[in-house]
MITOR-334387 format. One record per residue (C-alpha): residue number from 1; x, y, z. Coordinates in Angstrom, 2 decimals. Example, Ala and Ser with C-alpha at 12.3 -4.5 7.8 and 13.67 -1.06 7.14 Angstrom:
BEGIN
<atom lopa="1" east="12.30" north="-4.50" up="7.80"/>
<atom lopa="2" east="13.67" north="-1.06" up="7.14"/>
//
This chain:
BEGIN
<atom lopa="1" east="8.34" north="-0.68" up="-10.70"/>
<atom lopa="2" east="11.12" north="-2.47" up="-12.41"/>
<atom lopa="3" east="11.27" north="-6.21" up="-12.17"/>
<atom lopa="4" east="15.01" north="-6.46" up="-11.54"/>
<atom lopa="5" east="14.70" north="-7.97" up="-8.07"/>
<atom lopa="6" east="16.64" north="-11.17" up="-7.46"/>
<atom lopa="7" east="13.79" north="-13.44" up="-6.46"/>
<atom lopa="8" east="15.20" north="-16.82" up="-7.20"/>
<atom lopa="9" east="15.48" north="-16.90" up="-10.97"/>
<atom lopa="10" east="16.80" north="-19.98" up="-12.71"/>
<atom lopa="11" east="18.44" north="-21.44" up="-9.64"/>
<atom lopa="12" east="15.01" north="-22.20" up="-8.17"/>
<atom lopa="13" east="14.02" north="-24.34" up="-11.13"/>
<atom lopa="14" east="14.71" north="-28.08" up="-11.10"/>
<atom lopa="15" east="17.73" north="-29.10" up="-13.12"/>
<atom lopa="16" east="15.66" north="-31.75" up="-14.83"/>
<atom lopa="17" east="12.30" north="-30.68" up="-16.22"/>
<atom lopa="18" east="10.92" north="-34.23" up="-15.93"/>
<atom lopa="19" east="11.46" north="-34.37" up="-12.19"/>
<atom lopa="20" east="9.62" north="-37.19" up="-10.43"/>
<atom lopa="21" east="7.16" north="-35.77" up="-7.93"/>
<atom lopa="22" east="6.96" north="-37.36" up="-4.49"/>
<atom lopa="23" east="3.33" north="-38.00" up="-3.62"/>
<atom lopa="24" east="2.17" north="-39.02" up="-0.18"/>
<atom lopa="25" east="0.43" north="-42.08" up="-1.60"/>
<atom lopa="26" east="3.25" north="-43.17" up="-3.89"/>
<atom lopa="27" east="6.11" north="-41.78" up="-5.97"/>
<atom lopa="28" east="5.42" north="-41.32" up="-9.63"/>
<atom lopa="29" east="5.70" north="-38.74" up="-12.36"/>
<atom lopa="30" east="2.85" north="-36.25" up="-12.36"/>
<atom lopa="31" east="2.00" north="-33.83" up="-15.12"/>
<atom lopa="32" east="-0.85" north="-31.34" up="-15.48"/>
<atom lopa="33" east="-2.62" north="-33.68" up="-17.87"/>
<atom lopa="34" east="-2.66" north="-36.50" up="-15.33"/>
<atom lopa="35" east="-4.68" north="-34.55" up="-12.80"/>
<atom lopa="36" east="-7.98" north="-32.75" up="-12.77"/>
<atom lopa="37" east="-7.84" north="-29.34" up="-14.36"/>
<atom lopa="38" east="-9.53" north="-27.74" up="-11.39"/>
<atom lopa="39" east="-6.96" north="-28.83" up="-8.83"/>
<atom lopa="40" east="-3.56" north="-28.89" up="-10.50"/>
<atom lopa="41" east="-3.70" north="-26.57" up="-13.47"/>
<atom lopa="42" east="-4.35" north="-22.85" up="-13.19"/>
<atom lopa="43" east="-7.63" north="-21.78" up="-14.72"/>
<atom lopa="44" east="-7.29" north="-19.88" up="-17.97"/>
<atom lopa="45" east="-8.46" north="-16.33" up="-17.27"/>
<atom lopa="46" east="-8.37" north="-13.51" up="-19.76"/>
<atom lopa="47" east="-5.75" north="-11.08" up="-18.45"/>
<atom lopa="48" east="-3.93" north="-8.84" up="-20.89"/>
<atom lopa="49" east="-0.16" north="-9.01" up="-21.19"/>
<atom lopa="50" east="0.20" north="-5.50" up="-19.77"/>
<atom lopa="51" east="-1.93" north="-6.37" up="-16.75"/>
<atom lopa="52" east="0.10" north="-9.53" up="-16.17"/>
<atom lopa="53" east="3.35" north="-7.60" up="-16.35"/>
<atom lopa="54" east="2.14" north="-4.97" up="-13.88"/>
<atom lopa="55" east="0.83" north="-7.64" up="-11.53"/>
<atom lopa="56" east="4.13" north="-9.54" up="-11.67"/>
<atom lopa="57" east="6.13" north="-6.36" up="-11.07"/>
<atom lopa="58" east="4.02" north="-5.36" up="-8.07"/>
<atom lopa="59" east="4.17" north="-8.88" up="-6.66"/>
<atom lopa="60" east="7.96" north="-9.09" up="-7.05"/>
<atom lopa="61" east="8.43" north="-5.68" up="-5.47"/>
<atom lopa="62" east="6.06" north="-6.47" up="-2.60"/>
<atom lopa="63" east="7.78" north="-9.70" up="-1.57"/>
<atom lopa="64" east="11.23" north="-8.20" up="-2.10"/>
<atom lopa="65" east="10.22" north="-5.29" up="0.14"/>
<atom lopa="66" east="9.02" north="-7.65" up="2.88"/>
<atom lopa="67" east="12.29" north="-9.57" up="2.72"/>
<atom lopa="68" east="14.30" north="-6.34" up="2.80"/>
<atom lopa="69" east="12.36" north="-5.07" up="5.84"/>
<atom lopa="70" east="12.97" north="-8.40" up="7.59"/>
<atom lopa="71" east="16.74" north="-8.14" up="7.14"/>
<atom lopa="72" east="16.81" north="-4.41" up="7.90"/>
<atom lopa="73" east="14.55" north="-4.20" up="10.98"/>
<atom lopa="74" east="14.64" north="-7.81" up="12.21"/>
<atom lopa="75" east="12.08" north="-10.56" up="12.65"/>
<atom lopa="76" east="11.08" north="-9.23" up="16.09"/>
<atom lopa="77" east="9.43" north="-6.17" up="14.48"/>
<atom lopa="78" east="5.96" north="-6.25" up="12.97"/>
<atom lopa="79" east="7.04" north="-5.01" up="9.54"/>
<atom lopa="80" east="10.01" north="-7.38" up="9.58"/>
<atom lopa="81" east="7.68" north="-10.32" up="10.18"/>
<atom lopa="82" east="4.97" north="-9.46" up="7.66"/>
<atom lopa="83" east="3.60" north="-12.49" up="5.74"/>
<atom lopa="84" east="6.23" north="-14.80" up="7.22"/>
<atom lopa="85" east="4.16" north="-16.46" up="9.95"/>
<atom lopa="86" east="1.06" north="-18.55" up="9.14"/>
<atom lopa="87" east="-2.11" north="-18.02" up="11.15"/>
<atom lopa="88" east="-3.45" north="-21.56" up="10.75"/>
<atom lopa="89" east="-2.15" north="-24.97" up="9.79"/>
<atom lopa="90" east="-1.94" north="-24.22" up="6.06"/>
<atom lopa="91" east="-1.33" north="-21.35" up="3.66"/>
<atom lopa="92" east="-3.90" north="-21.19" up="0.87"/>
<atom lopa="93" east="-3.04" north="-19.99" up="-2.62"/>
<atom lopa="94" east="-6.28" north="-18.46" up="-3.87"/>
<atom lopa="95" east="-7.34" north="-17.18" up="-7.26"/>
<atom lopa="96" east="-9.57" north="-14.11" up="-7.40"/>
<atom lopa="97" east="-12.23" north="-13.35" up="-9.99"/>
<atom lopa="98" east="-9.79" north="-11.32" up="-12.09"/>
<atom lopa="99" east="-7.39" north="-14.27" up="-12.28"/>
<atom lopa="100" east="-4.66" north="-13.13" up="-9.89"/>
<atom lopa="101" east="-3.31" north="-15.48" up="-7.22"/>
<atom lopa="102" east="-2.46" north="-14.49" up="-3.66"/>
<atom lopa="103" east="-1.36" north="-16.21" up="-0.46"/>
<atom lopa="104" east="-4.00" north="-16.28" up="2.27"/>
<atom lopa="105" east="-3.63" north="-17.21" up="5.94"/>
<atom lopa="106" east="-0.58" north="-15.11" up="6.83"/>
<atom lopa="107" east="-0.10" north="-12.46" up="9.51"/>
<atom lopa="108" east="0.08" north="-9.03" up="7.86"/>
<atom lopa="109" east="1.86" north="-6.08" up="9.47"/>
<atom lopa="110" east="-0.75" north="-3.49" up="8.45"/>
<atom lopa="111" east="1.82" north="-0.74" up="7.89"/>
<atom lopa="112" east="0.57" north="1.85" up="5.43"/>
<atom lopa="113" east="4.00" north="3.50" up="5.55"/>
<atom lopa="114" east="6.58" north="0.74" up="5.22"/>
<atom lopa="115" east="4.94" north="-2.28" up="3.57"/>
<atom lopa="116" east="3.90" north="-1.94" up="-0.10"/>
<atom lopa="117" east="1.45" north="-4.92" up="-0.14"/>
<atom lopa="118" east="-0.28" north="-3.80" up="3.07"/>
<atom lopa="119" east="-0.26" north="-0.18" up="1.93"/>
<atom lopa="120" east="-1.99" north="-1.15" up="-1.32"/>
<atom lopa="121" east="-4.84" north="-2.88" up="0.55"/>
<atom lopa="122" east="-5.26" north="-0.09" up="3.09"/>
<atom lopa="123" east="-5.05" north="2.76" up="0.59"/>
<atom lopa="124" east="-7.48" north="1.05" up="-1.77"/>
<atom lopa="125" east="-10.02" north="0.83" up="1.06"/>
<atom lopa="126" east="-9.42" north="4.45" up="2.11"/>
<atom lopa="127" east="-9.75" north="5.57" up="-1.51"/>
<atom lopa="128" east="-13.13" north="3.84" up="-1.70"/>
<atom lopa="129" east="-14.26" north="5.60" up="1.48"/>
<atom lopa="130" east="-13.09" north="9.01" up="0.24"/>
<atom lopa="131" east="-14.76" north="8.49" up="-3.12"/>
<atom lopa="132" east="-18.03" north="7.61" up="-1.38"/>
<atom lopa="133" east="-17.92" north="10.68" up="0.88"/>
<atom lopa="134" east="-16.92" north="13.10" up="-1.88"/>
<atom lopa="135" east="-19.61" north="11.98" up="-4.32"/>
<atom lopa="136" east="-22.26" north="11.82" up="-1.59"/>
<atom lopa="137" east="-21.41" north="15.43" up="-0.67"/>
<atom lopa="138" east="-21.44" north="16.76" up="-4.23"/>
<atom lopa="139" east="-24.69" north="15.05" up="-5.20"/>
<atom lopa="140" east="-27.11" north="17.24" up="-3.16"/>
<atom lopa="141" east="-25.23" north="20.45" up="-3.97"/>
<atom lopa="142" east="-22.21" north="20.58" up="-1.67"/>
<atom lopa="143" east="-18.83" north="21.95" up="-2.70"/>
<atom lopa="144" east="-15.29" north="20.58" up="-2.58"/>
<atom lopa="145" east="-11.95" north="22.37" up="-2.72"/>
<atom lopa="146" east="-8.67" north="20.47" up="-2.99"/>
<atom lopa="147" east="-5.88" north="22.29" up="-1.15"/>
<atom lopa="148" east="-2.16" north="21.42" up="-1.19"/>
<atom lopa="149" east="0.29" north="23.11" up="1.18"/>
<atom lopa="150" east="4.03" north="22.67" up="1.62"/>
<atom lopa="151" east="6.96" north="24.39" up="3.28"/>
<atom lopa="152" east="10.60" north="25.30" up="2.55"/>
<atom lopa="153" east="13.10" north="22.52" up="3.27"/>
<atom lopa="154" east="16.79" north="21.81" up="2.95"/>
<atom lopa="155" east="18.94" north="18.70" up="2.51"/>
<atom lopa="156" east="20.20" north="18.80" up="6.11"/>
<atom lopa="157" east="16.77" north="18.83" up="7.79"/>
<atom lopa="158" east="15.49" north="15.79" up="9.63"/>
<atom lopa="159" east="12.27" north="14.19" up="8.35"/>
<atom lopa="160" east="10.73" north="13.73" up="11.80"/>
<atom lopa="161" east="11.18" north="17.45" up="12.54"/>
<atom lopa="162" east="9.64" north="18.49" up="9.23"/>
<atom lopa="163" east="6.72" north="16.12" up="9.78"/>
<atom lopa="164" east="6.12" north="17.66" up="13.22"/>
<atom lopa="165" east="6.16" north="21.18" up="11.76"/>
<atom lopa="166" east="3.60" north="20.32" up="9.07"/>
<atom lopa="167" east="1.28" north="18.62" up="11.56"/>
<atom lopa="168" east="1.55" north="21.42" up="14.11"/>
<atom lopa="169" east="1.05" north="24.19" up="11.54"/>
<atom lopa="170" east="-2.12" north="22.59" up="10.18"/>
<atom lopa="171" east="-3.45" north="21.97" up="13.69"/>
<atom lopa="172" east="-2.99" north="25.67" up="14.50"/>
<atom lopa="173" east="-4.78" north="26.72" up="11.32"/>
<atom lopa="174" east="-8.02" north="24.90" up="12.10"/>
<atom lopa="175" east="-8.20" north="25.90" up="15.77"/>
<atom lopa="176" east="-8.72" north="29.20" up="17.55"/>
<atom lopa="177" east="-10.77" north="32.33" up="16.98"/>
<atom lopa="178" east="-9.69" north="32.89" up="13.36"/>
<atom lopa="179" east="-11.21" north="29.57" up="12.34"/>
<atom lopa="180" east="-14.13" north="29.07" up="14.75"/>
<atom lopa="181" east="-14.88" north="32.73" up="15.53"/>
<atom lopa="182" east="-16.45" north="33.97" up="18.76"/>
<atom lopa="183" east="-19.39" north="36.06" up="19.94"/>
<atom lopa="184" east="-18.15" north="39.20" up="18.17"/>
<atom lopa="185" east="-16.38" north="37.88" up="15.07"/>
<atom lopa="186" east="-17.20" north="35.34" up="12.37"/>
<atom lopa="187" east="-14.60" north="32.64" up="11.83"/>
<atom lopa="188" east="-13.58" north="31.06" up="8.52"/>
<atom lopa="189" east="-15.60" north="27.94" up="9.26"/>
<atom lopa="190" east="-18.88" north="29.86" up="9.27"/>
<atom lopa="191" east="-17.86" north="32.45" up="6.67"/>
<atom lopa="192" east="-16.99" north="29.89" up="3.99"/>
<atom lopa="193" east="-19.40" north="27.18" up="5.13"/>
<atom lopa="194" east="-16.69" north="24.61" up="5.93"/>
<atom lopa="195" east="-18.24" north="21.29" up="6.89"/>
<atom lopa="196" east="-15.09" north="19.21" up="7.41"/>
<atom lopa="197" east="-11.79" north="17.95" up="5.99"/>
<atom lopa="198" east="-10.08" north="14.87" up="4.68"/>
<atom lopa="199" east="-6.35" north="15.35" up="5.13"/>
<atom lopa="200" east="-3.55" north="13.22" up="3.65"/>
<atom lopa="201" east="0.18" north="13.53" up="4.24"/>
<atom lopa="202" east="2.42" north="13.05" up="1.20"/>
<atom lopa="203" east="6.18" north="12.95" up="0.85"/>
<atom lopa="204" east="9.02" north="12.90" up="-1.67"/>
<atom lopa="205" east="12.79" north="13.22" up="-1.40"/>
<atom lopa="206" east="15.19" north="15.20" up="-3.58"/>
<atom lopa="207" east="18.97" north="14.67" up="-3.67"/>
<atom lopa="208" east="19.43" north="18.46" up="-3.62"/>
<atom lopa="209" east="16.72" north="19.74" up="-1.25"/>
<atom lopa="210" east="16.05" north="16.72" up="0.96"/>
<atom lopa="211" east="12.67" north="15.61" up="2.27"/>
<atom lopa="212" east="9.68" north="17.40" up="0.78"/>
<atom lopa="213" east="6.58" north="16.95" up="2.99"/>
<atom lopa="214" east="3.22" north="18.34" up="1.93"/>
<atom lopa="215" east="-0.43" north="18.06" up="2.88"/>
<atom lopa="216" east="-3.34" north="17.33" up="0.56"/>
<atom lopa="217" east="-6.60" north="18.55" up="2.09"/>
<atom lopa="218" east="-10.09" north="18.00" up="0.67"/>
<atom lopa="219" east="-12.28" north="20.77" up="2.10"/>
<atom lopa="220" east="-16.03" north="20.06" up="2.27"/>
<atom lopa="221" east="-18.23" north="23.16" up="1.88"/>
<atom lopa="222" east="-21.98" north="23.52" up="2.37"/>
<atom lopa="223" east="-22.48" north="25.05" up="-1.08"/>
<atom lopa="224" east="-21.11" north="24.58" up="-4.62"/>
<atom lopa="225" east="-17.93" north="26.47" up="-5.51"/>
<atom lopa="226" east="-15.68" north="26.86" up="-8.56"/>
<atom lopa="227" east="-12.72" north="28.98" up="-9.65"/>
<atom lopa="228" east="-15.28" north="31.34" up="-11.23"/>
<atom lopa="229" east="-16.52" north="32.36" up="-7.78"/>
<atom lopa="230" east="-14.87" north="35.16" up="-5.80"/>
<atom lopa="231" east="-15.38" north="33.11" up="-2.65"/>
<atom lopa="232" east="-13.02" north="30.45" up="-3.98"/>
<atom lopa="233" east="-10.15" north="32.93" up="-4.17"/>
<atom lopa="234" east="-11.05" north="34.39" up="-0.78"/>
<atom lopa="235" east="-10.92" north="30.89" up="0.72"/>
<atom lopa="236" east="-7.54" north="30.21" up="-0.89"/>
<atom lopa="237" east="-6.21" north="33.58" up="0.30"/>
<atom lopa="238" east="-7.34" north="32.85" up="3.86"/>
<atom lopa="239" east="-5.55" north="29.50" up="3.96"/>
<atom lopa="240" east="-2.47" north="30.98" up="2.27"/>
<atom lopa="241" east="-2.22" north="33.71" up="4.90"/>
<atom lopa="242" east="-2.75" north="31.32" up="7.80"/>
<atom lopa="243" east="-0.30" north="28.72" up="6.42"/>
<atom lopa="244" east="2.51" north="31.17" up="5.63"/>
<atom lopa="245" east="2.08" north="32.80" up="9.05"/>
<atom lopa="246" east="2.19" north="29.49" up="10.95"/>
<atom lopa="247" east="5.19" north="28.18" up="9.00"/>
<atom lopa="248" east="6.97" north="31.49" up="9.49"/>
<atom lopa="249" east="6.36" north="31.39" up="13.25"/>
<atom lopa="250" east="7.48" north="27.77" up="13.57"/>
<atom lopa="251" east="10.51" north="27.78" up="11.27"/>
<atom lopa="252" east="11.36" north="31.40" up="10.49"/>
<atom lopa="253" east="11.10" north="30.58" up="6.75"/>
<atom lopa="254" east="8.99" north="32.09" up="3.99"/>
<atom lopa="255" east="6.56" north="29.90" up="2.05"/>
<atom lopa="256" east="6.95" north="30.04" up="-1.74"/>
<atom lopa="257" east="4.43" north="32.41" up="-3.35"/>
<atom lopa="258" east="3.59" north="30.05" up="-6.21"/>
<atom lopa="259" east="4.11" north="26.52" up="-4.91"/>
<atom lopa="260" east="3.53" north="26.96" up="-1.17"/>
<atom lopa="261" east="-0.28" north="26.88" up="-1.37"/>
<atom lopa="262" east="-2.32" north="25.50" up="-4.27"/>
<atom lopa="263" east="-6.09" north="25.11" up="-4.54"/>
<atom lopa="264" east="-8.55" north="23.79" up="-7.11"/>
<atom lopa="265" east="-12.27" north="23.10" up="-7.13"/>
<atom lopa="266" east="-13.53" north="19.54" up="-7.47"/>
<atom lopa="267" east="-16.36" north="18.31" up="-9.69"/>
<atom lopa="268" east="-18.20" north="15.05" up="-10.08"/>
<atom lopa="269" east="-19.49" north="14.32" up="-13.58"/>
<atom lopa="270" east="-19.86" north="17.84" up="-14.94"/>
<atom lopa="271" east="-19.00" north="21.46" up="-14.21"/>
<atom lopa="272" east="-15.79" north="23.39" up="-13.63"/>
<atom lopa="273" east="-12.94" north="21.83" up="-11.70"/>
<atom lopa="274" east="-10.99" north="18.61" up="-11.27"/>
<atom lopa="275" east="-12.65" north="15.20" up="-11.25"/>
<atom lopa="276" east="-13.15" north="13.37" up="-7.95"/>
<atom lopa="277" east="-11.25" north="10.35" up="-9.29"/>
<atom lopa="278" east="-8.07" north="12.39" up="-9.83"/>
<atom lopa="279" east="-8.30" north="14.00" up="-6.40"/>
<atom lopa="280" east="-8.92" north="10.61" up="-4.88"/>
<atom lopa="281" east="-5.66" north="9.36" up="-6.41"/>
<atom lopa="282" east="-3.74" north="12.29" up="-4.93"/>
<atom lopa="283" east="-5.27" north="11.82" up="-1.48"/>
<atom lopa="284" east="-5.26" north="8.07" up="-1.02"/>
<atom lopa="285" east="-3.17" north="6.24" up="-3.62"/>
<atom lopa="286" east="0.25" north="7.85" up="-3.28"/>
<atom lopa="287" east="1.63" north="4.29" up="-3.24"/>
<atom lopa="288" east="0.95" north="4.20" up="-7.00"/>
<atom lopa="289" east="2.47" north="7.59" up="-7.78"/>
<atom lopa="290" east="5.91" north="8.55" up="-9.02"/>
<atom lopa="291" east="7.60" north="11.77" up="-7.98"/>
<atom lopa="292" east="7.07" north="14.48" up="-10.61"/>
<atom lopa="293" east="10.20" north="16.57" up="-10.12"/>
<atom lopa="294" east="13.41" north="15.40" up="-11.79"/>
<atom lopa="295" east="15.52" north="13.39" up="-9.35"/>
<atom lopa="296" east="12.81" north="13.30" up="-6.68"/>
<atom lopa="297" east="11.53" north="9.98" up="-5.36"/>
<atom lopa="298" east="8.64" north="8.73" up="-3.26"/>
<atom lopa="299" east="9.43" north="6.55" up="-0.20"/>
<atom lopa="300" east="8.61" north="3.36" up="-2.13"/>
<atom lopa="301" east="10.91" north="4.45" up="-4.96"/>
<atom lopa="302" east="13.64" north="4.85" up="-2.35"/>
<atom lopa="303" east="12.85" north="1.37" up="-1.04"/>
<atom lopa="304" east="13.02" north="-0.05" up="-4.56"/>
<atom lopa="305" east="16.46" north="1.52" up="-5.04"/>
<atom lopa="306" east="17.62" north="0.25" up="-1.65"/>
<atom lopa="307" east="16.61" north="-3.31" up="-2.57"/>
<atom lopa="308" east="18.57" north="-3.04" up="-5.81"/>
<atom lopa="309" east="21.60" north="-1.60" up="-3.93"/>
<atom lopa="310" east="21.76" north="1.38" up="-6.26"/>
<atom lopa="311" east="23.31" north="3.72" up="-3.67"/>
<atom lopa="312" east="24.41" north="3.16" up="-0.06"/>
<atom lopa="313" east="22.50" north="6.27" up="1.03"/>
<atom lopa="314" east="19.17" north="4.70" up="0.01"/>
<atom lopa="315" east="19.16" north="2.36" up="3.01"/>
<atom lopa="316" east="19.77" north="5.26" up="5.39"/>
<atom lopa="317" east="16.90" north="7.23" up="3.82"/>
<atom lopa="318" east="14.54" north="4.27" up="4.07"/>
<atom lopa="319" east="15.40" north="3.65" up="7.73"/>
<atom lopa="320" east="14.92" north="7.35" up="8.48"/>
<atom lopa="321" east="11.53" north="7.34" up="6.78"/>
<atom lopa="322" east="10.30" north="4.21" up="8.58"/>
<atom lopa="323" east="11.45" north="5.60" up="11.92"/>
<atom lopa="324" east="9.87" north="9.02" up="11.36"/>
<atom lopa="325" east="6.56" north="7.64" up="10.08"/>
<atom lopa="326" east="5.99" north="5.13" up="12.88"/>
<atom lopa="327" east="2.74" north="5.78" up="14.71"/>
<atom lopa="328" east="1.66" north="8.62" up="12.41"/>
<atom lopa="329" east="-1.58" north="8.78" up="10.49"/>
<atom lopa="330" east="-1.45" north="9.19" up="6.72"/>
<atom lopa="331" east="-5.13" north="9.95" up="6.13"/>
<atom lopa="332" east="-7.36" north="11.78" up="8.62"/>
<atom lopa="333" east="-11.11" north="12.30" up="8.27"/>
<atom lopa="334" east="-12.93" north="14.70" up="10.60"/>
<atom lopa="335" east="-15.58" north="13.17" up="12.87"/>
<atom lopa="336" east="-18.49" north="15.13" up="11.43"/>
<atom lopa="337" east="-17.80" north="13.78" up="7.92"/>
<atom lopa="338" east="-17.73" north="10.23" up="9.28"/>
<atom lopa="339" east="-21.14" north="10.87" up="10.84"/>
<atom lopa="340" east="-22.62" north="12.58" up="7.79"/>
<atom lopa="341" east="-21.36" north="10.00" up="5.31"/>
<atom lopa="342" east="-20.79" north="6.72" up="7.14"/>
<atom lopa="343" east="-18.92" north="4.04" up="5.18"/>
<atom lopa="344" east="-20.97" north="1.52" up="3.23"/>
<atom lopa="345" east="-19.40" north="-1.21" up="5.38"/>
<atom lopa="346" east="-18.18" north="-1.27" up="8.98"/>
<atom lopa="347" east="-15.17" north="1.02" up="9.35"/>
<atom lopa="348" east="-11.92" north="-0.87" up="9.93"/>
<atom lopa="349" east="-8.48" north="0.03" up="11.23"/>
<atom lopa="350" east="-5.41" north="-0.31" up="9.02"/>
<atom lopa="351" east="-4.46" north="-3.63" up="10.61"/>
<atom lopa="352" east="-7.98" north="-5.00" up="10.22"/>
<atom lopa="353" east="-8.00" north="-4.07" up="6.52"/>
<atom lopa="354" east="-4.60" north="-5.67" up="5.93"/>
<atom lopa="355" east="-5.58" north="-8.88" up="7.75"/>
<atom lopa="356" east="-9.11" north="-9.15" up="6.36"/>
<atom lopa="357" east="-9.98" north="-12.51" up="4.87"/>
<atom lopa="358" east="-9.28" north="-12.47" up="1.14"/>
<atom lopa="359" east="-11.80" north="-13.95" up="-1.23"/>
<atom lopa="360" east="-11.00" north="-16.41" up="-3.99"/>
<atom lopa="361" east="-11.01" north="-20.08" up="-4.93"/>
<atom lopa="362" east="-8.38" north="-22.11" up="-3.07"/>
<atom lopa="363" east="-6.18" north="-23.96" up="-5.57"/>
<atom lopa="364" east="-3.31" north="-25.16" up="-3.39"/>
<atom lopa="365" east="-2.51" north="-25.61" up="0.30"/>
<atom lopa="366" east="1.03" north="-25.29" up="1.67"/>
<atom lopa="367" east="1.70" north="-26.69" up="5.12"/>
<atom lopa="368" east="2.73" north="-24.07" up="7.70"/>
<atom lopa="369" east="6.06" north="-25.79" up="8.46"/>
<atom lopa="370" east="6.91" north="-25.80" up="4.75"/>
<atom lopa="371" east="5.98" north="-22.14" up="4.41"/>
<atom lopa="372" east="7.97" north="-21.11" up="7.47"/>
<atom lopa="373" east="11.01" north="-22.94" up="6.17"/>
<atom lopa="374" east="10.67" north="-21.15" up="2.81"/>
<atom lopa="375" east="10.18" north="-17.76" up="4.48"/>
<atom lopa="376" east="13.21" north="-18.25" up="6.76"/>
<atom lopa="377" east="15.60" north="-19.98" up="4.37"/>
<atom lopa="378" east="14.44" north="-19.21" up="0.83"/>
<atom lopa="379" east="12.28" north="-16.02" up="0.95"/>
<atom lopa="380" east="13.18" north="-15.12" up="-2.63"/>
<atom lopa="381" east="11.17" north="-18.12" up="-3.81"/>
<atom lopa="382" east="7.82" north="-16.81" up="-2.56"/>
<atom lopa="383" east="7.05" north="-14.45" up="-5.44"/>
<atom lopa="384" east="8.10" north="-17.15" up="-7.89"/>
<atom lopa="385" east="5.84" north="-19.69" up="-6.18"/>
<atom lopa="386" east="2.78" north="-17.44" up="-6.45"/>
<atom lopa="387" east="3.59" north="-16.55" up="-10.07"/>
<atom lopa="388" east="3.96" north="-20.24" up="-10.89"/>
<atom lopa="389" east="0.56" north="-21.01" up="-9.38"/>
<atom lopa="390" east="-1.02" north="-18.20" up="-11.37"/>
<atom lopa="391" east="0.54" north="-19.08" up="-14.70"/>
<atom lopa="392" east="1.32" north="-22.81" up="-14.59"/>
<atom lopa="393" east="-0.45" north="-24.49" up="-11.70"/>
<atom lopa="394" east="0.19" north="-26.46" up="-8.53"/>
<atom lopa="395" east="2.44" north="-29.06" up="-10.15"/>
<atom lopa="396" east="5.03" north="-26.44" up="-11.08"/>
<atom lopa="397" east="4.79" north="-24.93" up="-7.60"/>
<atom lopa="398" east="5.70" north="-28.29" up="-6.12"/>
<atom lopa="399" east="8.65" north="-28.67" up="-8.49"/>
<atom lopa="400" east="9.99" north="-25.30" up="-7.34"/>
<atom lopa="401" east="9.56" north="-26.09" up="-3.64"/>
<atom lopa="402" east="10.76" north="-29.70" up="-3.85"/>
<atom lopa="403" east="13.95" north="-28.57" up="-5.61"/>
<atom lopa="404" east="14.90" north="-26.71" up="-2.42"/>
<atom lopa="405" east="13.05" north="-28.79" up="0.18"/>
<atom lopa="406" east="13.57" north="-32.44" up="-0.79"/>
<atom lopa="407" east="11.56" north="-33.61" up="2.23"/>
<atom lopa="408" east="8.26" north="-32.24" up="0.89"/>
<atom lopa="409" east="5.55" north="-34.32" up="-0.78"/>
<atom lopa="410" east="2.64" north="-33.45" up="-3.05"/>
<atom lopa="411" east="-0.61" north="-34.85" up="-1.67"/>
<atom lopa="412" east="-3.47" north="-34.99" up="-4.18"/>
<atom lopa="413" east="-5.73" north="-37.34" up="-2.23"/>
<atom lopa="414" east="-7.95" north="-34.54" up="-0.92"/>
<atom lopa="415" east="-10.24" north="-32.11" up="-2.70"/>
<atom lopa="416" east="-7.45" north="-29.52" up="-2.77"/>
<atom lopa="417" east="-3.81" north="-30.53" up="-3.46"/>
<atom lopa="418" east="-1.40" north="-29.92" up="-0.60"/>
<atom lopa="419" east="2.36" north="-29.57" up="-0.24"/>
<atom lopa="420" east="3.47" north="-30.88" up="3.13"/>
<atom lopa="421" east="6.42" north="-32.53" up="4.92"/>
<atom lopa="422" east="7.05" north="-36.17" up="4.18"/>
<atom lopa="423" east="5.77" north="-38.44" up="6.95"/>
<atom lopa="424" east="8.43" north="-40.65" up="8.49"/>
<atom lopa="425" east="7.77" north="-44.35" up="8.82"/>
<atom lopa="426" east="7.84" north="-45.70" up="12.41"/>
<atom lopa="427" east="11.09" north="-47.60" up="11.81"/>
<atom lopa="428" east="12.79" north="-44.34" up="10.74"/>
<atom lopa="429" east="12.43" north="-42.97" up="14.25"/>
<atom lopa="430" east="14.47" north="-45.84" up="15.73"/>
//
């Protein structure tokens, strides 16, 4: 991601670097050296420059995306209200073990489709679950085949319709006599020893051919398999025939001979095939990927361009994507795989993952009324506030906030410093 988002910049900095900080006890100049290192100054943690840059870019993009969704879809929608409303009385800025700072105590939308920060949390958790299941299946001698299927598409086709076709075609493939068999014939499930699937929907957009939906499917088999086995090619041929037939019946189009159906075997630490880690990235972490084809873009690349106002059509594409993806599952795991390889922790929904309590040491508290005012009036400051806490400490965060909200004070009387509204004296109410 580029870091070209307008998130406050120099205008959010105080005009005078030696600004006097308003403290709830009294008003005097405060500097990092005048306070305890644990409360006011960020702890020095060894993070490489490249890691810092990537973290800053992701943070800037995430908060810019939330702000863009708010203005595009409105504050009455869940994605338009993500991380804008506090759950409790304070927002906590916490530092994790790796040195990054995040805001805790905010309602998260839990959208794996439309919200980059929530998608990162959810996909990371799903990637962990897939990795666990894949390795647990390979260890005793099971087999894995990674299948990718797609369909012909044109610039004029609607995304929701294409999504429906892909979902319906796959559903027809893994149902009926050809797959399950009957009393007189053996189906593909028994013939190839198919145990279950993990299916992930992926998507890119091309300016010449439009939306390009495709499915990634991890097929679990009851025996090892590689490209050296005839059964591997028989399995691929079966899925190719079924997929091309279903797509032909539903759309009247012909699937590409080379790119329509692709398969590869999966290995763990040794053997023939592709590593689990690479397959895991394809299945679960599409939020980190860039489109491979020239000119093609992933949904989050479209969102990035829309934020930067690169082309008026980008906003229309993003709205179409959000509308078409609403209520749809990105990753699906068959029930038998969930039973065979239960997760190491209690399985959670997308919203539960996004809103799970985040660990870390609390370094600064921001009163809910202050946060809501920032989110409503100055949302571009949020990424800068978190970056300031990570790199410079709570004192600089207060300078940034107080420059915009003169009525805030910096209270250091407690164990954890807090930014809160200034308390009015009784005579001021008269």
